[in-house]
N, C-alpha and C positions, 0 to 999 in steps of 0.2 A: 547376301546383302539385300537382295530384293525383298525377302520376307521380313527382314529387320525394318526396312523403310516402310513397308506396308503396315507392320505392327505399330510403328511410330505414328503414322498418319491416322490409324484407327484410334489409338489412345487419345491423341490430341483432338480429333474430331469428336469423339465421345464426350470429352471433358468440356469442350466449348459449346457443343449442342446442349448439354445438360445445364451448364451455367447460364447460357442465353435464355433457354426456356424458363428456368427458375426465376430469372429476373423479370421476364415478361409477365409471369404470373403473380408477381409481388411488386407492382409499380410504386406503392407507397414506401415500402422498405428500401427499394432501389433509389428513390429520390432522396430519402433521408440519408442513406449511405454516401451519396454524392456530396451533400452539404456537410456531413460529418467529416469528410476528408479535406474540408477547407475551401471548396468551390462555392461561388455565390449562389443564392437560391434560384436566380433566374436561369442558371445553367442546368439546373436539375431537370427542367421540362424537356429540352431537346436531348440531353445526354441519356436519360433513362430509356429512351427509344434507340438512340444511336449505338450505345455500348452493346446491349444484347443483340441488336441487328447485325453488328459487325461480327460478334461471336458466332452467331448461327451461320452467317455467310462464310466465315472462315472454316467452320466445320464441314459445310457442304462442298466448298472448293478443295478441301484436302482429300476428298475421296476419289474423284476422277483423275486419271494420270495427267491429262492435258492441263488441268488447273491446279495441280499440286503446288507449284511455285507461288502462284498468287495467294493461295490459302496460307502457305507458310509465311509469306511476307505479312499478311494480315495478322496471323497469330503472333508472330514475333513482335510486331508493333504494339499489339495489345498488351502483351506480357511485359515488355520494357516500360510502357506507360504506367501499368499497374505497379511495377517494381519501384519506379521513381516516386510515385505518389505514396507508397508505403514507407520508403526510406525517408522522405521528407517529413512525414507525420511522426515517425519514430524519433527522428532527430529533434523535432520540436516538442517532444515529450507527450504527444497525443497518441492514443491507441483506440481509434474508432473501430467499430465492427466492420469486418471486410465485406460481409454480405455477398461473398463470392458465389454462393449457390442458393440465393434467395432465402426463403424460410426453411429450406431443408437443412442448411448448415450455415451458421454465422457466428463468428467469435471475434474478440478484439485482435487486431493485428499484432504481430510480433516478429522476431527474427525468424521463427519457423515459417511464417507466411512468406517472408522475403526469400527464404531458401527454397521453398516449394516453387515459387514463381521462377526462381533462377534455374531450377532443373528443367521446368517446362520450356523456358526460353531457350535453353541449350538444345533441347530436342527440336524446337521449331527452327532455330538457326541452322541446325544440321540439314533440315529439309530445304532451307533457302539455298545452301551451297550445293546440294545434290539434286534439288528438284528439277532443274532444267535439263540436265543430262541423264540423270538416273533416278527417276521418281519412285522406283520400286515396282512391284507387281501390280497389274491391273485387276481391280476387283471384278470388273465386267468380264474380262477374259477368264478369270478363275470360275466365275459363276456360269459362264457360257459353256465351259468344258464339262461341267458337272451334269450328271443325269438327274432325272426327277427324284429317284429315291435318295440320292446323295444330298440334293438340295433340301429335301424334307428332313433328313436326319440332321443336317447342319443347322437348319432353322430351329428344329426341336431342341438341339443341344444349347444353342444360343439363348433360347427362351428359358430353358431350365437354369442356365448359369445366371441369367438376369434375375430370375425368381429367387434363386438361392442367395444371391448377393443382397437383394432387398430384404429377404427374410433374416439374414444374418445381421444386417444393420438394425432392423426393428427389434430383434432379440437383444442385441447389445444395449440399446437404449432402454428397453423394457427392464432388463436386469439392473441397470443403474438406478432407474426410478424405483423399482421394487426394493432394491437394497436400502435406499434412503427411507422408504416407507416402513420396512421391517425394523430399522434402527429406531424410528420414532415410536412404532408400536411397542417394541421391547422397552423403550424408556417409559412409555405410559403404563405398561403392565408392571414394570418394576416400581414405578411411583405408586401405583394402586396397591400393589402387594405390600410395599413399605408402609402405606397408610393403614392397611388392615392390621399389619403386625403391631403398628404403633398403638392402634385402638385396643387391641387385645392385650398387649403386654405393657402399655403405658410407657413405651420406650421413646427415646428421643429420635428424631429423623436423622438419617445418615447423609452427610454432605456429599454432593456429587462433584465431579470434576477433578482436576489435578490437585495434589496436596498443597495446602497453603505453605508458601515458602520454597516450593520447588521451582525449577527453572522453567521459564515460559518457552513457548514454541515460536521461533522466528517466522516471519512471513514477508513477502513482497508481492503485492497484488495490484491490478489495475484500478485506478480511480474512475468513477463515472464522469468526472470532469476532464479526463485525459491524463496521460502519464501514469505513474505508479507510486505507491507509498509502501513503506516498510515499518515493521514494529521498531526497528532500531532508530528510524527517523523520528517517530513519535516520542520515543524515550529520550531523545536528545533534548527535548523541552524540559526535562527534569520534573515532569508531572506524572502522576499515576494515569493509567489508561483503562477506561471501561470499554471492553470489547463486547459488542452485542451481536450475536448471530441472528439474522432476521431474513425475511422473504417478503417481497411485495404482494404475494398471493396469500399470505398468512393473516387471518382475521385478527387474532390477538396482537400481532406485530403492528398492523395498521392502527389499532386502537391505542397502542403505546407511542406511535410516532409523534403526535403533538407534544407529549411529555418530553421525548428525546430532543426535539427541536428547541424546546424551552430550556432544557438543561444545558445544551451546547452553548447557549448564550449566557445564562446566569452563572454557570460554573466554569466558564472558559479559563479563568485565571488559576484554578486549582485542579482541574480534571480535563483530560482529553477523552472525548467520547467518540469511538470509532465503530462504524457499522460494518460488519462482515456480512454482506448481503448476497443472496442467491437469486436465481431466476433470471429473466431476460434483462439485458442492459437497458432497453427502452423503458420497461416498467420501472426500473430503479431510477432512471433519470426523471421520469414523470413525477414520481413520489418525492424525490429530493427537491425538484423545482417547486412543487406545490407547497412544501413546508420549509423551504430554505435550509435544508439539511446540508451539513458539511462532513468531510471525512467518511464518505461512503465508498467502500471498496467492494468489488464484485468477485465472488469465488464461484466457479461453475461445478466443481467436483466434490465439494464438501470436505476435502481432505484436512484442511486447517481446522475447521469446526469440529471434526471428529477427533482430531488430536487433542483438542481442548476438552473433549468429552461433552461438547454442546450438541446433544443428540436430537434436540427439538428446537423449534423456533417459537417465540424468542427466548434466547438464553444469554445471560450476561456474566462476565467474569472480570475481576479487577486484576491488573498487572501493575506491580509497584515500579517506581522510577528506576530501581536497580535491576529490573528485568525478571523478578521472581513473582510467582502467583500470589495475589493479595486477597483472594476470597474464594469460597466455593463457587461452582458454576450454578447460578440461580436461574431456574427455569420458570417461564411464564412471565407475563407482564407484571403481576403483583410481586414476584420474587425480585425482579429488576428494580421496581419502585422501592422495595425494602432496602436494597443495596444503597440507593441514592438517599433515601430518607434517613438512614442510619449514618450516612457519610462513612461508609465502610472503608474508605481509603485512609481514614484517621485511626489511630490506635484505639480510642474509645469506641468508635463506630464499629470497628472489626470485632472488638470484644463483645459488644452487644449482639452483633450478628451471630458470632460463634456460640454465644450462650444459648441461642435457640436450638443448636445442635448438641448441647451438653458438652461443649469442648472449649478449651482456652486457645486463643489465637497464637500462632507462632510469630513472634515479632520479627520485623525486618532486621537483618544483620546490621549491627552497629559498626560504623567505620571508625577505626582507631584515630583518636585525636592527639596530636603531639602535646605533652604537658607543658604548662607554663614554665618558662625558664630553660626549656630544652632548645637545641639549635633548630631553627626553622628549616624544613626540607628545601633543598636547593632545586632550582629548575631553570630551564632555558626555553624560551618561547619566542615566536615571531611577533613583531609589532605590526601596526597597521600598514607599514611600508614593506613588510616582508623581511625585515632585518631581524636576525636572532639576537635576543637580549638575555643575558644571564642575570639571575636574581641577585647575585653578589654586587651588581652594579648599583643597587639601591641601598646597600649598607652604608652606615656612616652618619645617618641622621635619625632614622626611624621611619617606618613605612606602615601605612594603613592599607592592608591587602584586602581587596573586596572581590568576591567571586560573583560573576555577573552574567546576564543573558539578555540581549536587547529584545528578544521575543517574549520575555517574562513580563507579565502584567504588573507584578509587584515592583520589578525593576523600573519599568516605565513610570510608575506612580512616584517612585523615589527620585527619578532623574532630575526634576527641577530643584530639589533640595541640594543635591550634589553640586549642581551648577552654581547655586547661590553660595554654597560653602566655598567653592573655588574662588569666587570673587572676593569674599570677605574673611578668608581663613586667617587666624592669628599667626604671628611670626613663628611662634614655638610649635605650631601644629605639625604633625608628621606629614610627610608627603603621601599622596594618594596614588595607588597603583591598582588598576582593574585587570583581573584575569577573566576573560570573557570567551564564551563560544559564540557561534553565529558567524556570518560573513564579515569581511573587512568593511564592506560598504555599509552594512547595518550598524556596525560599531562606530564608523566614522560619522554617520549621520546623527549620532547622539549629540555631537558638538561639545564634548568634554575636552578641557585642556590638559588634564592629567594623562599620563601614558596608559595605553591599553594594549595588553598582550593577548594573543589568540590561542585558546586551548580548546580545540574542536571536540575532543572526547572527554573533557572535564577531568582529566587524569590528575592535574595538579590539585584541583579542589578536593578530590577523593583522598589524596595524600595528606591534606590538612584536616581531614575529617568532615568536610562540608558535604551535605547531602542535598542541597538545593540553593536557589538564588532568590534574593541577594543574601549573602552572608559574608562576614569578614572578621579579621583579627589584626592585632598590632604586632609588629616586629620591631625590636629595639635596634639601636645603632650598631650593635655587635652581631646582628643577625639571629637573635634568640627570640622565642615567643614571649611577648610582653603581656598579653592578656588573652583570656579564653575566647573561643570563637563565638561571635554574636550572630544571631540569625534573624533576619527581617529588618525592615526599615527602622523601627524604633531602636533596636539594639545597636545598629550601626551608627545612626545619627546621634545616639546618646554618647557614644565614644567620641565622635567628631565634634559635637557641639554642646553636649549636655553636662550633667553634674560630674561625670567621670573624666572630663577632658583635662582638667588641671592636674589631677593626680597621675593620670596616665602619661601626660606630656612630660611631667617631671621624671617619671620612671624611664621613659624613652630617652630623654636627654642624657641621663646618667648611665643608660645601658642596663638598668635594673629590671626586675620582673617580680610578679606577685601571683 
C-alpha cells in the first residue's frame, strides 16, 4: 500500500508540476483560455498567475510525507473546479480549448476531458482520505537508505525514461505531420502525372474524390464559435452543402477566403458553405472574425477530409440535399471557383462541370410522386401544441398541403403572401395545412392562422415526392391527389390565387382530379 500511495503522489505531482510550468511559459494562451471558459476579462490577470501557482504548489506539497494531505486537498480542489467549469461549458454548447498543458498540448474540451479529470480527482481524493494517517513511503527515507551507486543508477534510469518519453512524443507528432505531407505530395505528383499524360495523349482529366451519387461521409465536429455541428444538421435545411477543406496557414486558402465570405452571404438561400478547417483553433478564429465567416468547423486529424479524398487544401466537394455526393473533389482555389461559377449544385451546372472530365453527371435520385387521382399518403404528426393530428382529420373539404421550413429563405419571402391570402381567401378556397420542420417556437413565430404540423425529418414531404421547400399540392375532399406538386412561391400562389384557382376549386369541391 505504501508503494501505491507513493506512486499516486508521484504521478499527480508530475502532472501538476508540468501543467503549472507550461501555463507560466504561455501567459497569453492561459489568459485567453480563462476568458474562453466564460470568465470576465478582468479575472484573467490574477487567475493566470494563481492557477499555475496553486498547481506547482500542490506538486511540491505532494512529495514530502508531512505535507501530503495539504497537497492532496489543493489538487482535489483544482480538479473539481476544472471539472465544474468543463461540465458547465459543455452543457452550454461551448467547447473552448482546455489549454491544460500550455502550448505543449491544447484541444477543445469534451467528455474525454471531463473523464480524465474525474480519474485524477479520484486519485487525489484517495490521498485526502489516507494522507493524514498513511501518506505512503517517504521519498527522503528511500533516497537516504540508497548508496551513491544506486542513486546514480536511479537518476540515470529516470533521465533515460524521460528522454524516451519525450522522443516518443516527438516521433508521434512528426509521423502525423509527415503523413499529411506525404498525402499532399502524392496528390501533387498524381496531378502532375495526370497533366503530363493528358498533354501527351490528349485525354480528359480524371475526376478526384468520391463518385458522384455515392453516399456522403457523416461528421460531427466542433465549431469555432462553440458547440458542434453535423452534416445531418446542415442537410436538414434542404439545401446542398459545399464542403471546403482548408487551413489558416495555406496561402491559396487565404487567397480564396474573401470569395468564400462573399458566397456565404450572396448564396445563403440556395447553398450552405461549410469550412472543414485544420490548424490551431486560435488561427481559425482570427481568420473567421476578420472576414465574418460562418459555419467554420475544426478538424485536427484530417480523417474526415481524407475520407472525402480531399488530400490537399483548399479542396471543395458538393453534397446534395439527399446526402449523396454532388460533384468531384475540386482541388485548388480555381477549382472551387469553377464549382461556384458553374452553380454545380444545379443539373445544368453539374453537367457543364462533368463535361470538362468527359463524363455525364449521375442525376440525383428522383423521389416517387403519387399520381394525380391516387389516394394521398396518410400521416400523423404533432401540431404546435404537441398534439398528434391525423391527416384524415382534414378530409371533407379539400386541403392545400404545403411543405415548409421557417429557416428557408424562399419560405420567408413567401410568408407575407400566405398571411394576406389567409385574410382574404374566397369561401370556396381549400383549407391550408403546413407540414414544416424546425422548432415549434420558430413555426409559431410565423404568425399564421392555418394549422402547422411538425415533421422534423421531412419524411412526409419525401412520401409526397417533395425535394425542397416551399412546395405543395392539392388534396380533394375524398383524400385523393387533386393536382400535381408545385414547387416554389409562384407555383403555390398560382394554385391559391391565380388562374388555376377556379378550376381546381371546382374539382376539389366535387372530389374530382385531373
